[in-house]
MARKE-911327 format. One record per residue: residue in one letter; x, z negated, y negated of N, C-alpha, C in turn. Coordinates in steps of 0.02 Angstrom, whole numbers, plus 50000, padded with zeros to 5 digits. Layout:
BEGIN
AXZYXZYXZY
...
This chain:
BEGIN
M500504999050063500165000850015500355000549947
I500445006049907500675005649836500175003849795
L500614997749747500234993549689500234997149640
K499774999449587499745002149508500024997549488
A500434997049435500464992149386500424996149314
V500264991749270500304989749175500694984649173
L501414987749147501744981449102501574981449038
C501534975949004501274973348950501704970748915
G502014973048843502514970748806503194974348824
C503254979048772503914986448781504454984048760
G504574979748752505214974948717505904974548749
A506424973248729507074972648756506964970948821
M506714964448857506784960148902506274965048956
S505804970448947505484974748988505954976549025
K506514979148996507124984849021507454982749109
G507474974449095507614971649140507124972449209
W506634972449184505984973149239506024978549277
L506044985649228505774990549256506724992549294
R507264990349262507704992149293507514989649372
A507404982049386507454978049460506934984149488
I506354987449470506054990949514506444997249519
K506525001049498506935007049494507585007649549
E507925001349536508575000149570508414997649641
T507754994949656507794992049732507394995649764
P507435000949801507195002349845506625001149875
A506404993949913505884991949932505484991749873
L505654988749820505044988149755504734995849711
A505204999049713505175007249710504755008949753
A504695008549813504235009849850503625006149861
A503495001249815502944996349820502454994749757
I502964996849705502574998849647502665003249617
A502035006249563502085011649562501845009549461
V502275009549428502065008949346501635014949329
R501015012949329500435019749279500415018349201
G500555011249185500465010049121500845005449071
L500945005648991501295003348972500845000148914
V500924994348900500574990948811500954989548792
D500744989248719501224987448673500984988548599
V500764981548565500584982748502501004989048450
N501504991448462501834998148430501775001648493
P501405005548477501405014048508501985016148528
A502465014748503502995020748473503725015248532
A503525010948536503805005348613503565005948659
A502955009648690502975011548728502975017848748
E502985021048729503135028648730503955030148734
A504335024448690505025025948693505135021648774
L505065016848780505005014448854504865018948912
A504265022348933504225028348962504845033648963
A505015036148908505505041748914506035038348923
E506225033148917507125028548943507075030149006
F506385026849050506605026249113506135032649148
G505915038849125505765043449173505015043649188
L504485038249156504085037549171503255044849170
E503565047549196502945055849154502185052849185
G501815054149142501175053549148500825047349132
V501195042849140501095036549125500735034049060
V500195030949055499635027549014500015023848973
T499885025348918500275021948849499535018748812
G499665013748781499015012548734499195004648717
T498795004748668498974994748616498264990748656
D497864991448692497424988748728497314987048795
L497544981848811498004982248900497174980448945
S496504980648910496004981948940495774987948972
D495944993448918495765000248916496265004048963
V496905000748933497625005749019497575004449071
I497274995549101497204993449164496644997749193
A495954997949152495365002849161495605010249186
R496105013449137496105019149121496685021849196
T497055014849215497545016149286497325013749338
N496535009249349496525008049396496785003149422
A497324997349378497994994849407497754988349451
D498174987749492498134980049555498584975949520
I498944978049463499494971549463499724971249369
V499764968349361500004965949286500754964049265
L501064966749234501824963749215501684960149156
D501854956349148501714953149069502384951749043
V502724956748995503344953548958503014952248893
V502634951048866502544948648804502704942248762
V502634941948710502914935748660502514929648694
P502604923548713502424917148735501754916448686
S501614916648637501024915948584500504921748607
A500724927048631500124931348663500144929448741
R500294925648771500164925348848499604925248857
F499284918948836498674917248853498204925148877
N498154927948808497644932648805497734935748868
I498314936548859498634944348896498404943748950
V498614936549005498454932749065497914933749095
S497434930749031496654928449037496304935349067
T496714943449006496214948349018496404951049091
A497004948649102497254954449168496924951049232
L496714943649238496434942649293495754941649291
K495424943349238494674943649223494574950949242
A495104957949237495094963649257495094965249322
G495264958149363495464958349431496064961749455
C496744958349393497324960849411497634954749438
H498284955049478498864950149509499164951849449
V499484945849417499954944349367500444941349371
L501334944749349501824940849340501984941649294
S502184933349254502244935549182503094930549189
E503164934449108503754931049077503744924149085
K504394918549077504084911549057504264913048988
P503934907448949503554900848987502814906048994
M502744898749065501994903249081501344904049027
A501594896348980500984895948926501264894148870
T501194892348803501184889448764500934881648755
S500604876348812500514871948819500104870948890
L500184864048894499974862748973499224864248967
V498894863448917498134865148923498014873048961
E498534877648903498324883348919498614884949004
G499044881848997499354884249097498884881049133
A498434875949125498034875249162497354877649178
A497294881949117496654883849114496834891249149
L497394893249143497574899649173497764900049259
I497744893449277498014893449368497184892249372
D496634889949342495944889349345495694895749364
L496084899449306495644907449318495844910549361
A496464910449398496874914149449496354910149506
A496214905949498495834899549576495034904049564
E494914905749519494264907449498494294913449541
T494524916549512494504925349497494974928249575
G495264923549616495534923449685496464928249685
K496504928549625497154932549588497814928949605
I498304930449620498764928749618499254929649529
H499444921249514499964923449438500454918349455
A501024923049452501844920549478502144921249400
I502604916649416503084915749334503824918749384
I504024924049320504924925049345505364921249307
Q505254917149366505874908349339506584912549382
N506974921449357507154924449410507824919749406
R508054914749375508754909449382508634905249450
R508064905649475508154900349531508214906049581
F508164912349584508544917049622509064920649633
I509734916349612510254918949618510774914149670
S511274916849682511624914449746511714907449729
G511974906049686512174897049651511684895149686
V511054895949651510564889949645510234888849733
R510204895849746509954893649809510374891049863
R511154892949851511544887749885511624880349875
M511464879849813511344872949801510814869649828
H510284873049849509714872049859510034870149947
R510154874849963510144873050060510874867850047
F511194866650014511804862350033511584853150031
V511194853749973510804845949963510384844450042
K509904850150043509444849750099509814849850167
S510414850350161510894849050232511094841850232
G511104838050184511454832250190511974828650191
A512514835850175513194836050183513524831350119
I513214829150071513294823150031513054818550021
G512654816750051512204811350085511504812850038
D511084807550026510574807549986510764809949909
L510404813049893510524816649825510404811349775
T510894808649718510614804649646510624806249590
A510854812049569511034813749513511004821549497
I510814824049446511064830149447511194831649337
H511744834649332512124834149280512054842949267
C511844843949202511874851149196512324854249118
D512774856049097512834858749039512944867149004
F512664866548955512254872748934512544872948876
F513234879348844513504877248796513534887348776
L513164888148731513184897948732513104896048661
G513094903848608512904903148543512794907748530
P512094913748570511834921748571511594920948502
H511754928748483511624930548406510994934948425
F510384932348421509824937648465509314941948414
G509444939448363508894940148297508194938448328
G507744944348289507084943648343506634935348337
F506144935048373505794928948358506094925248366
R506554923748417506924918148447507134915348396
E507444918448341507814915048279507354911448227
E506574912048259506104909048214505614905048239
M505704903948307505334898848351505454891948354
D504984888548381504954879048369505434879448447
N505714873248439506154870548502506324875548536
V506834882148493506934887248535507264886148592
L507784880348607508154880348676507724877648733
L507284871348694506894871048768506534873348782
L506164878448748505564881748757505524888148795
D506354890648765506284898648803507014899648852
M507434894448832508024895348890507934887648924
A508004882748919508124875848941507614877349007
I506984881149011506834880849053506884883249116
H507324886949113507574891149170508044885949211
T508594880749167508934874249215508384870249233
F507984869749195507314862049233506914863349292
D507054872249304506584872049351507234872349423
A507464877349403508154876849454508354869749481
A508404865549444508694859549455508024854849505
R507394854749481506644853349517506764857749577
F507034863049582507104867049655507624863649676
V508174863449659508834859849692508584854449746
A508254850349681508074843949701507494841749742
D507294846449763506454844849793506114840349777
K506264838249705505654830349700505374832749638
K504974827549617504404829749568504754825249504
P504724828449449504964826149378504154821649351
L504414815849329504174810849322504074807249243
A504794807949220504814806149143505374808149105
V505454807149051505964811549017505864805448945
Y506434807648941507024808348845507074811248848
C507064813248772507554817648754507614817448673
V508394820448651508544822148571508584825348575
E508324830148509508344836548494508644838648434
R508894844748407509364843048325509364852448321
N509354852148260509704858848239510274859748197
P510844859348221511514857148186511664860848144
K512184856848092512364862448042512904868948079
G512634874148029512904880348069512534883548108
S511844880248121511504885448179511154890648138
W511074897148164510674903348131510114901748172
Y509544896348196509074895348217508674892548186
R507964893448180507534888248142507414881648151
H507514880448226507354876048219507514873648311
G507854866848316507794865948402508444869948443
A509074869548424509394875048439509844870348491
T509604863848487510254859148533509734855048559
A509964850848611509564846048654509834841948728
N509724836348692509974833448761509534824848778
A509274828248867508754826948900508854823448949
T508784817248967508744814049030507924812149074
F508014813849115507364816349161507594811249234
E506894807849241506754804249295506354808449351
F506754808649416506354813149468506104808549504
S505674810049566505574804549620506174801049657
D506174797149718506614793949740507244791449716
D507124791049631507574788449589508294792949555
V508104799249583508534804049562508444802949478
V509004806349473508934805949372509304813649366
F509234819049328509354823949309509454824249234
T510224827449213510404825849125510374832749120
Y510234833549051510434841549046510704839948960
R511344844048956511534843948874511654849748848
G511424853348804511284860948792511254862448716
S511454866748719511534871448641511644878048635
W511304882948584511404888148588511594890148544
C511854885648498512294886948430512964884648450
A513194885048519513864882548510514464886748518
E514744888848447515424894248462516154890548504
G516334895748516516964895648538516754894048634
E517304890948668517354892148750516604890748771
R516324894548778515584893248823515594891748896
T514814891548909514684888448991514594895849017
S514264895949077513844902449113513084899349079
W512874907349069511984906949076511724902149109
E511974898949161511694896849215511794891149240
S512304888149187512444880449150512834878649194
E513604872649177513984869449230513654863249285
W513594863549346512994859249371513734852749390
R513454847049414513554841949451513144838349498
L513014838049548512824835549613513144829649634
V512724823549639512854818949638512574815049704
G513094813149749512524811249838513024803849847
S512404802649882512814795749927513294795149949
R513534800749983514294799849992514814804649975
G514674808949909515104814249881514874817949824
M515104820749802515024826249728515024835549749
L514484837049734514694845249734514834845849656
T515194852349628515124854449576515004862449578
W514614865949515514704872149510514784876749430
D515094880149425515494881449349514834888149338
G514454888149395513674892849348514084902149361
A514694901449388514934907149431514964909149473
D515784910649495515744911749555516064904249602
T516394896849575516844891749598516464884849616
F516224886849673515994877649682516554875049730
S516464868449728516834864049745516424857649775
A516714854449833516384849949856516664843949887
A516464838249888516794833149922516464826549949
V516684822050011516634816950025516844812050024
A516834805650011517204798850024517934800150069
G518394798950041519014796750092519034791350122
T519524788650158519754783150190520454778350171
D520634782250085521214779350055521174772050035
P521684770750043521834761750033521784760149964
G521434754549937521424752449855520964756049822
L521014756749750520394755649722519924760949717
L520324769349709519934772349747520134775749800
H519714778249853519764782249930519644786149942
G519784791349869519934798049872519404803049915
F519604808849932519044812149953519244818150007
V518964819450027518804825050098518514830850062
P518774836350065518414841550038517874845950082
V517324846750052516644849550120516724856250098
N516484861950154516364868050135515664868450104
V515594875650049514974875150048514774881150066
P514234883050106514244888350135513894893050087
G513964899850091513734906150058513244908050062
P512744912450030512164913050046511874915850103
M511264912150124510914912550199510454921950214
H510144919450127509684925050140509904928050088
E510234934550087510484936750055509974942649992
E509434942250036508714945649999508434942749937
E508664935549935508364929249897508724929949824
T509354932149814509714930949758509924936349717
H509244941249705509414946449666508874945349600
G508844938249572508704937349531507954941049512
H507594945749446507064946949424506894952149519
A507054955449553507044957449594506924954749652
S507064947349653506944944549740506124941149701
V506244941649638505384937149622504914944049641
M505034949849618504684955249614504434954849669
S504904955549729504764956649790504354949749844
D504604943549802504134938249837503494938749812
F503254942449748502604942849713502134947849758
V502554951349777502334958949823501954956149861
E502654952949916502474947949989501764946549986
A501704942849909501164936449925500594942749909
I500624946849880499954948849872499924953049935
R500354956049993500334956650032499974952750090
S500194948350100500234944250130499594937750132
G499494937350068499194932350055499284924550051
K500064923850071500544917950061500374916349979
R500784911549962500844907149906501634909949868
P501514912249807502284912449796502604909349784
E503194908849771503764901749777503484901549700
T503524904749643503594903349590502714905249567
A502194902749587501664902249572501524898849521
S501014900949478501004896249411500664888349426
S500344886749496500124880749498500754876649505
D501384879649547501984874549555502364875749488
N502414881249450502924882749392502574878049335
I502044875949337501714871549272502244864349267
R502284862649321502764856149324503534856849294
S503744863049296504244863749264504274865249178
L503654868549168503264867149102503044862049078
A502894856049120502684851349100503394847749095
M503924849249108504584847049087504804847349028
V504664853749005504864856048942504344852348899
F503784853248882503454849748866503634842348840
G503494839648900503834831148901504494831048851
A504824836248855505634833248820505454835348745
I504874841548717504624841048673504334836948617
E503904834248692503594827348650503944819948644
S504474819848694505094815248678505304815848606
A505594820648606506134823948549505554822748492
K505074824848485504644821548420504444814748396
T504284812248451504154802848456504874798248455
G505194801548489505844795648499505664793148579
K505254793448598504874788448664504964792348713
R505254788848773505154791548836504404793848848
I504364799348870503814802348898503534803148982
E503214800749007502804802249069502554807449089
I502844811749136502434818149148502014817149198
S501514820849200500984820649235500654827049272
A501114832749269500694837249315501054836449379
């Protein structure tokens, strides 16, 4: 079954989605992009030309393009402020939806979209592409193996200075809402624990080219006494971390570090006499399921498989709202200066 798709939102981010389809044979055979929607008609037409989408329907009205293409799925790549209306329109029109993150601009909107997906019997999933990379999958499996004992803490550092221009530089809470959710979601996945509470300090420091919230420091309490700390900045010039953050996982028997790129290091307690007992290196196995490590393509493949099989996709909105709740809990804590309990 080929799924007829309408992509809504034809800005720069949409190109990553279309490349994933074009460059992945299984996705190219499964998804046929039949429509492009954007508030700027020229953007849709330019995207169609760039990707050789001959005969594709373009327009500014999602409902109209869905009807004209008889679409099965909508790929939602719009700016966050437009997401609720776009996803609602698509679900009500009988389409499954794969959305950019964040899944909504509030927990109330997120819950409403989950309810609407249930009412319409359609799948609504989020493209949390960074949980589908080799490093995150390896950490998740390593923790489950028990190689460093029971997980007690995750610590992540994220320091970059990207000059995007456009909507990000005008957003409120830009780091927490637009980027930190990737690390929050990955930490929740690696730990396999429920987020319970957060305390966060957010600033827009001197030298920032963003309007609001370019840095954040957050401490999360997870279930089973696991702590997750995040230190991040989107206006940190100089030597930078990976886009995937730098990670340290602490267990009851040892630790694992990952630089966010290719370097893993793990060790458990040694038996040396004296104050420090030394350590014994431990191997960190490579990816077990290579097909799960291709970012956008892996999320899309999981989405397609969910439509075909009826199984719940890994990034279903009903699960992803917990990552969104971490973001909004951190934002509320930063605003109030208080520890905030997370209820999702």
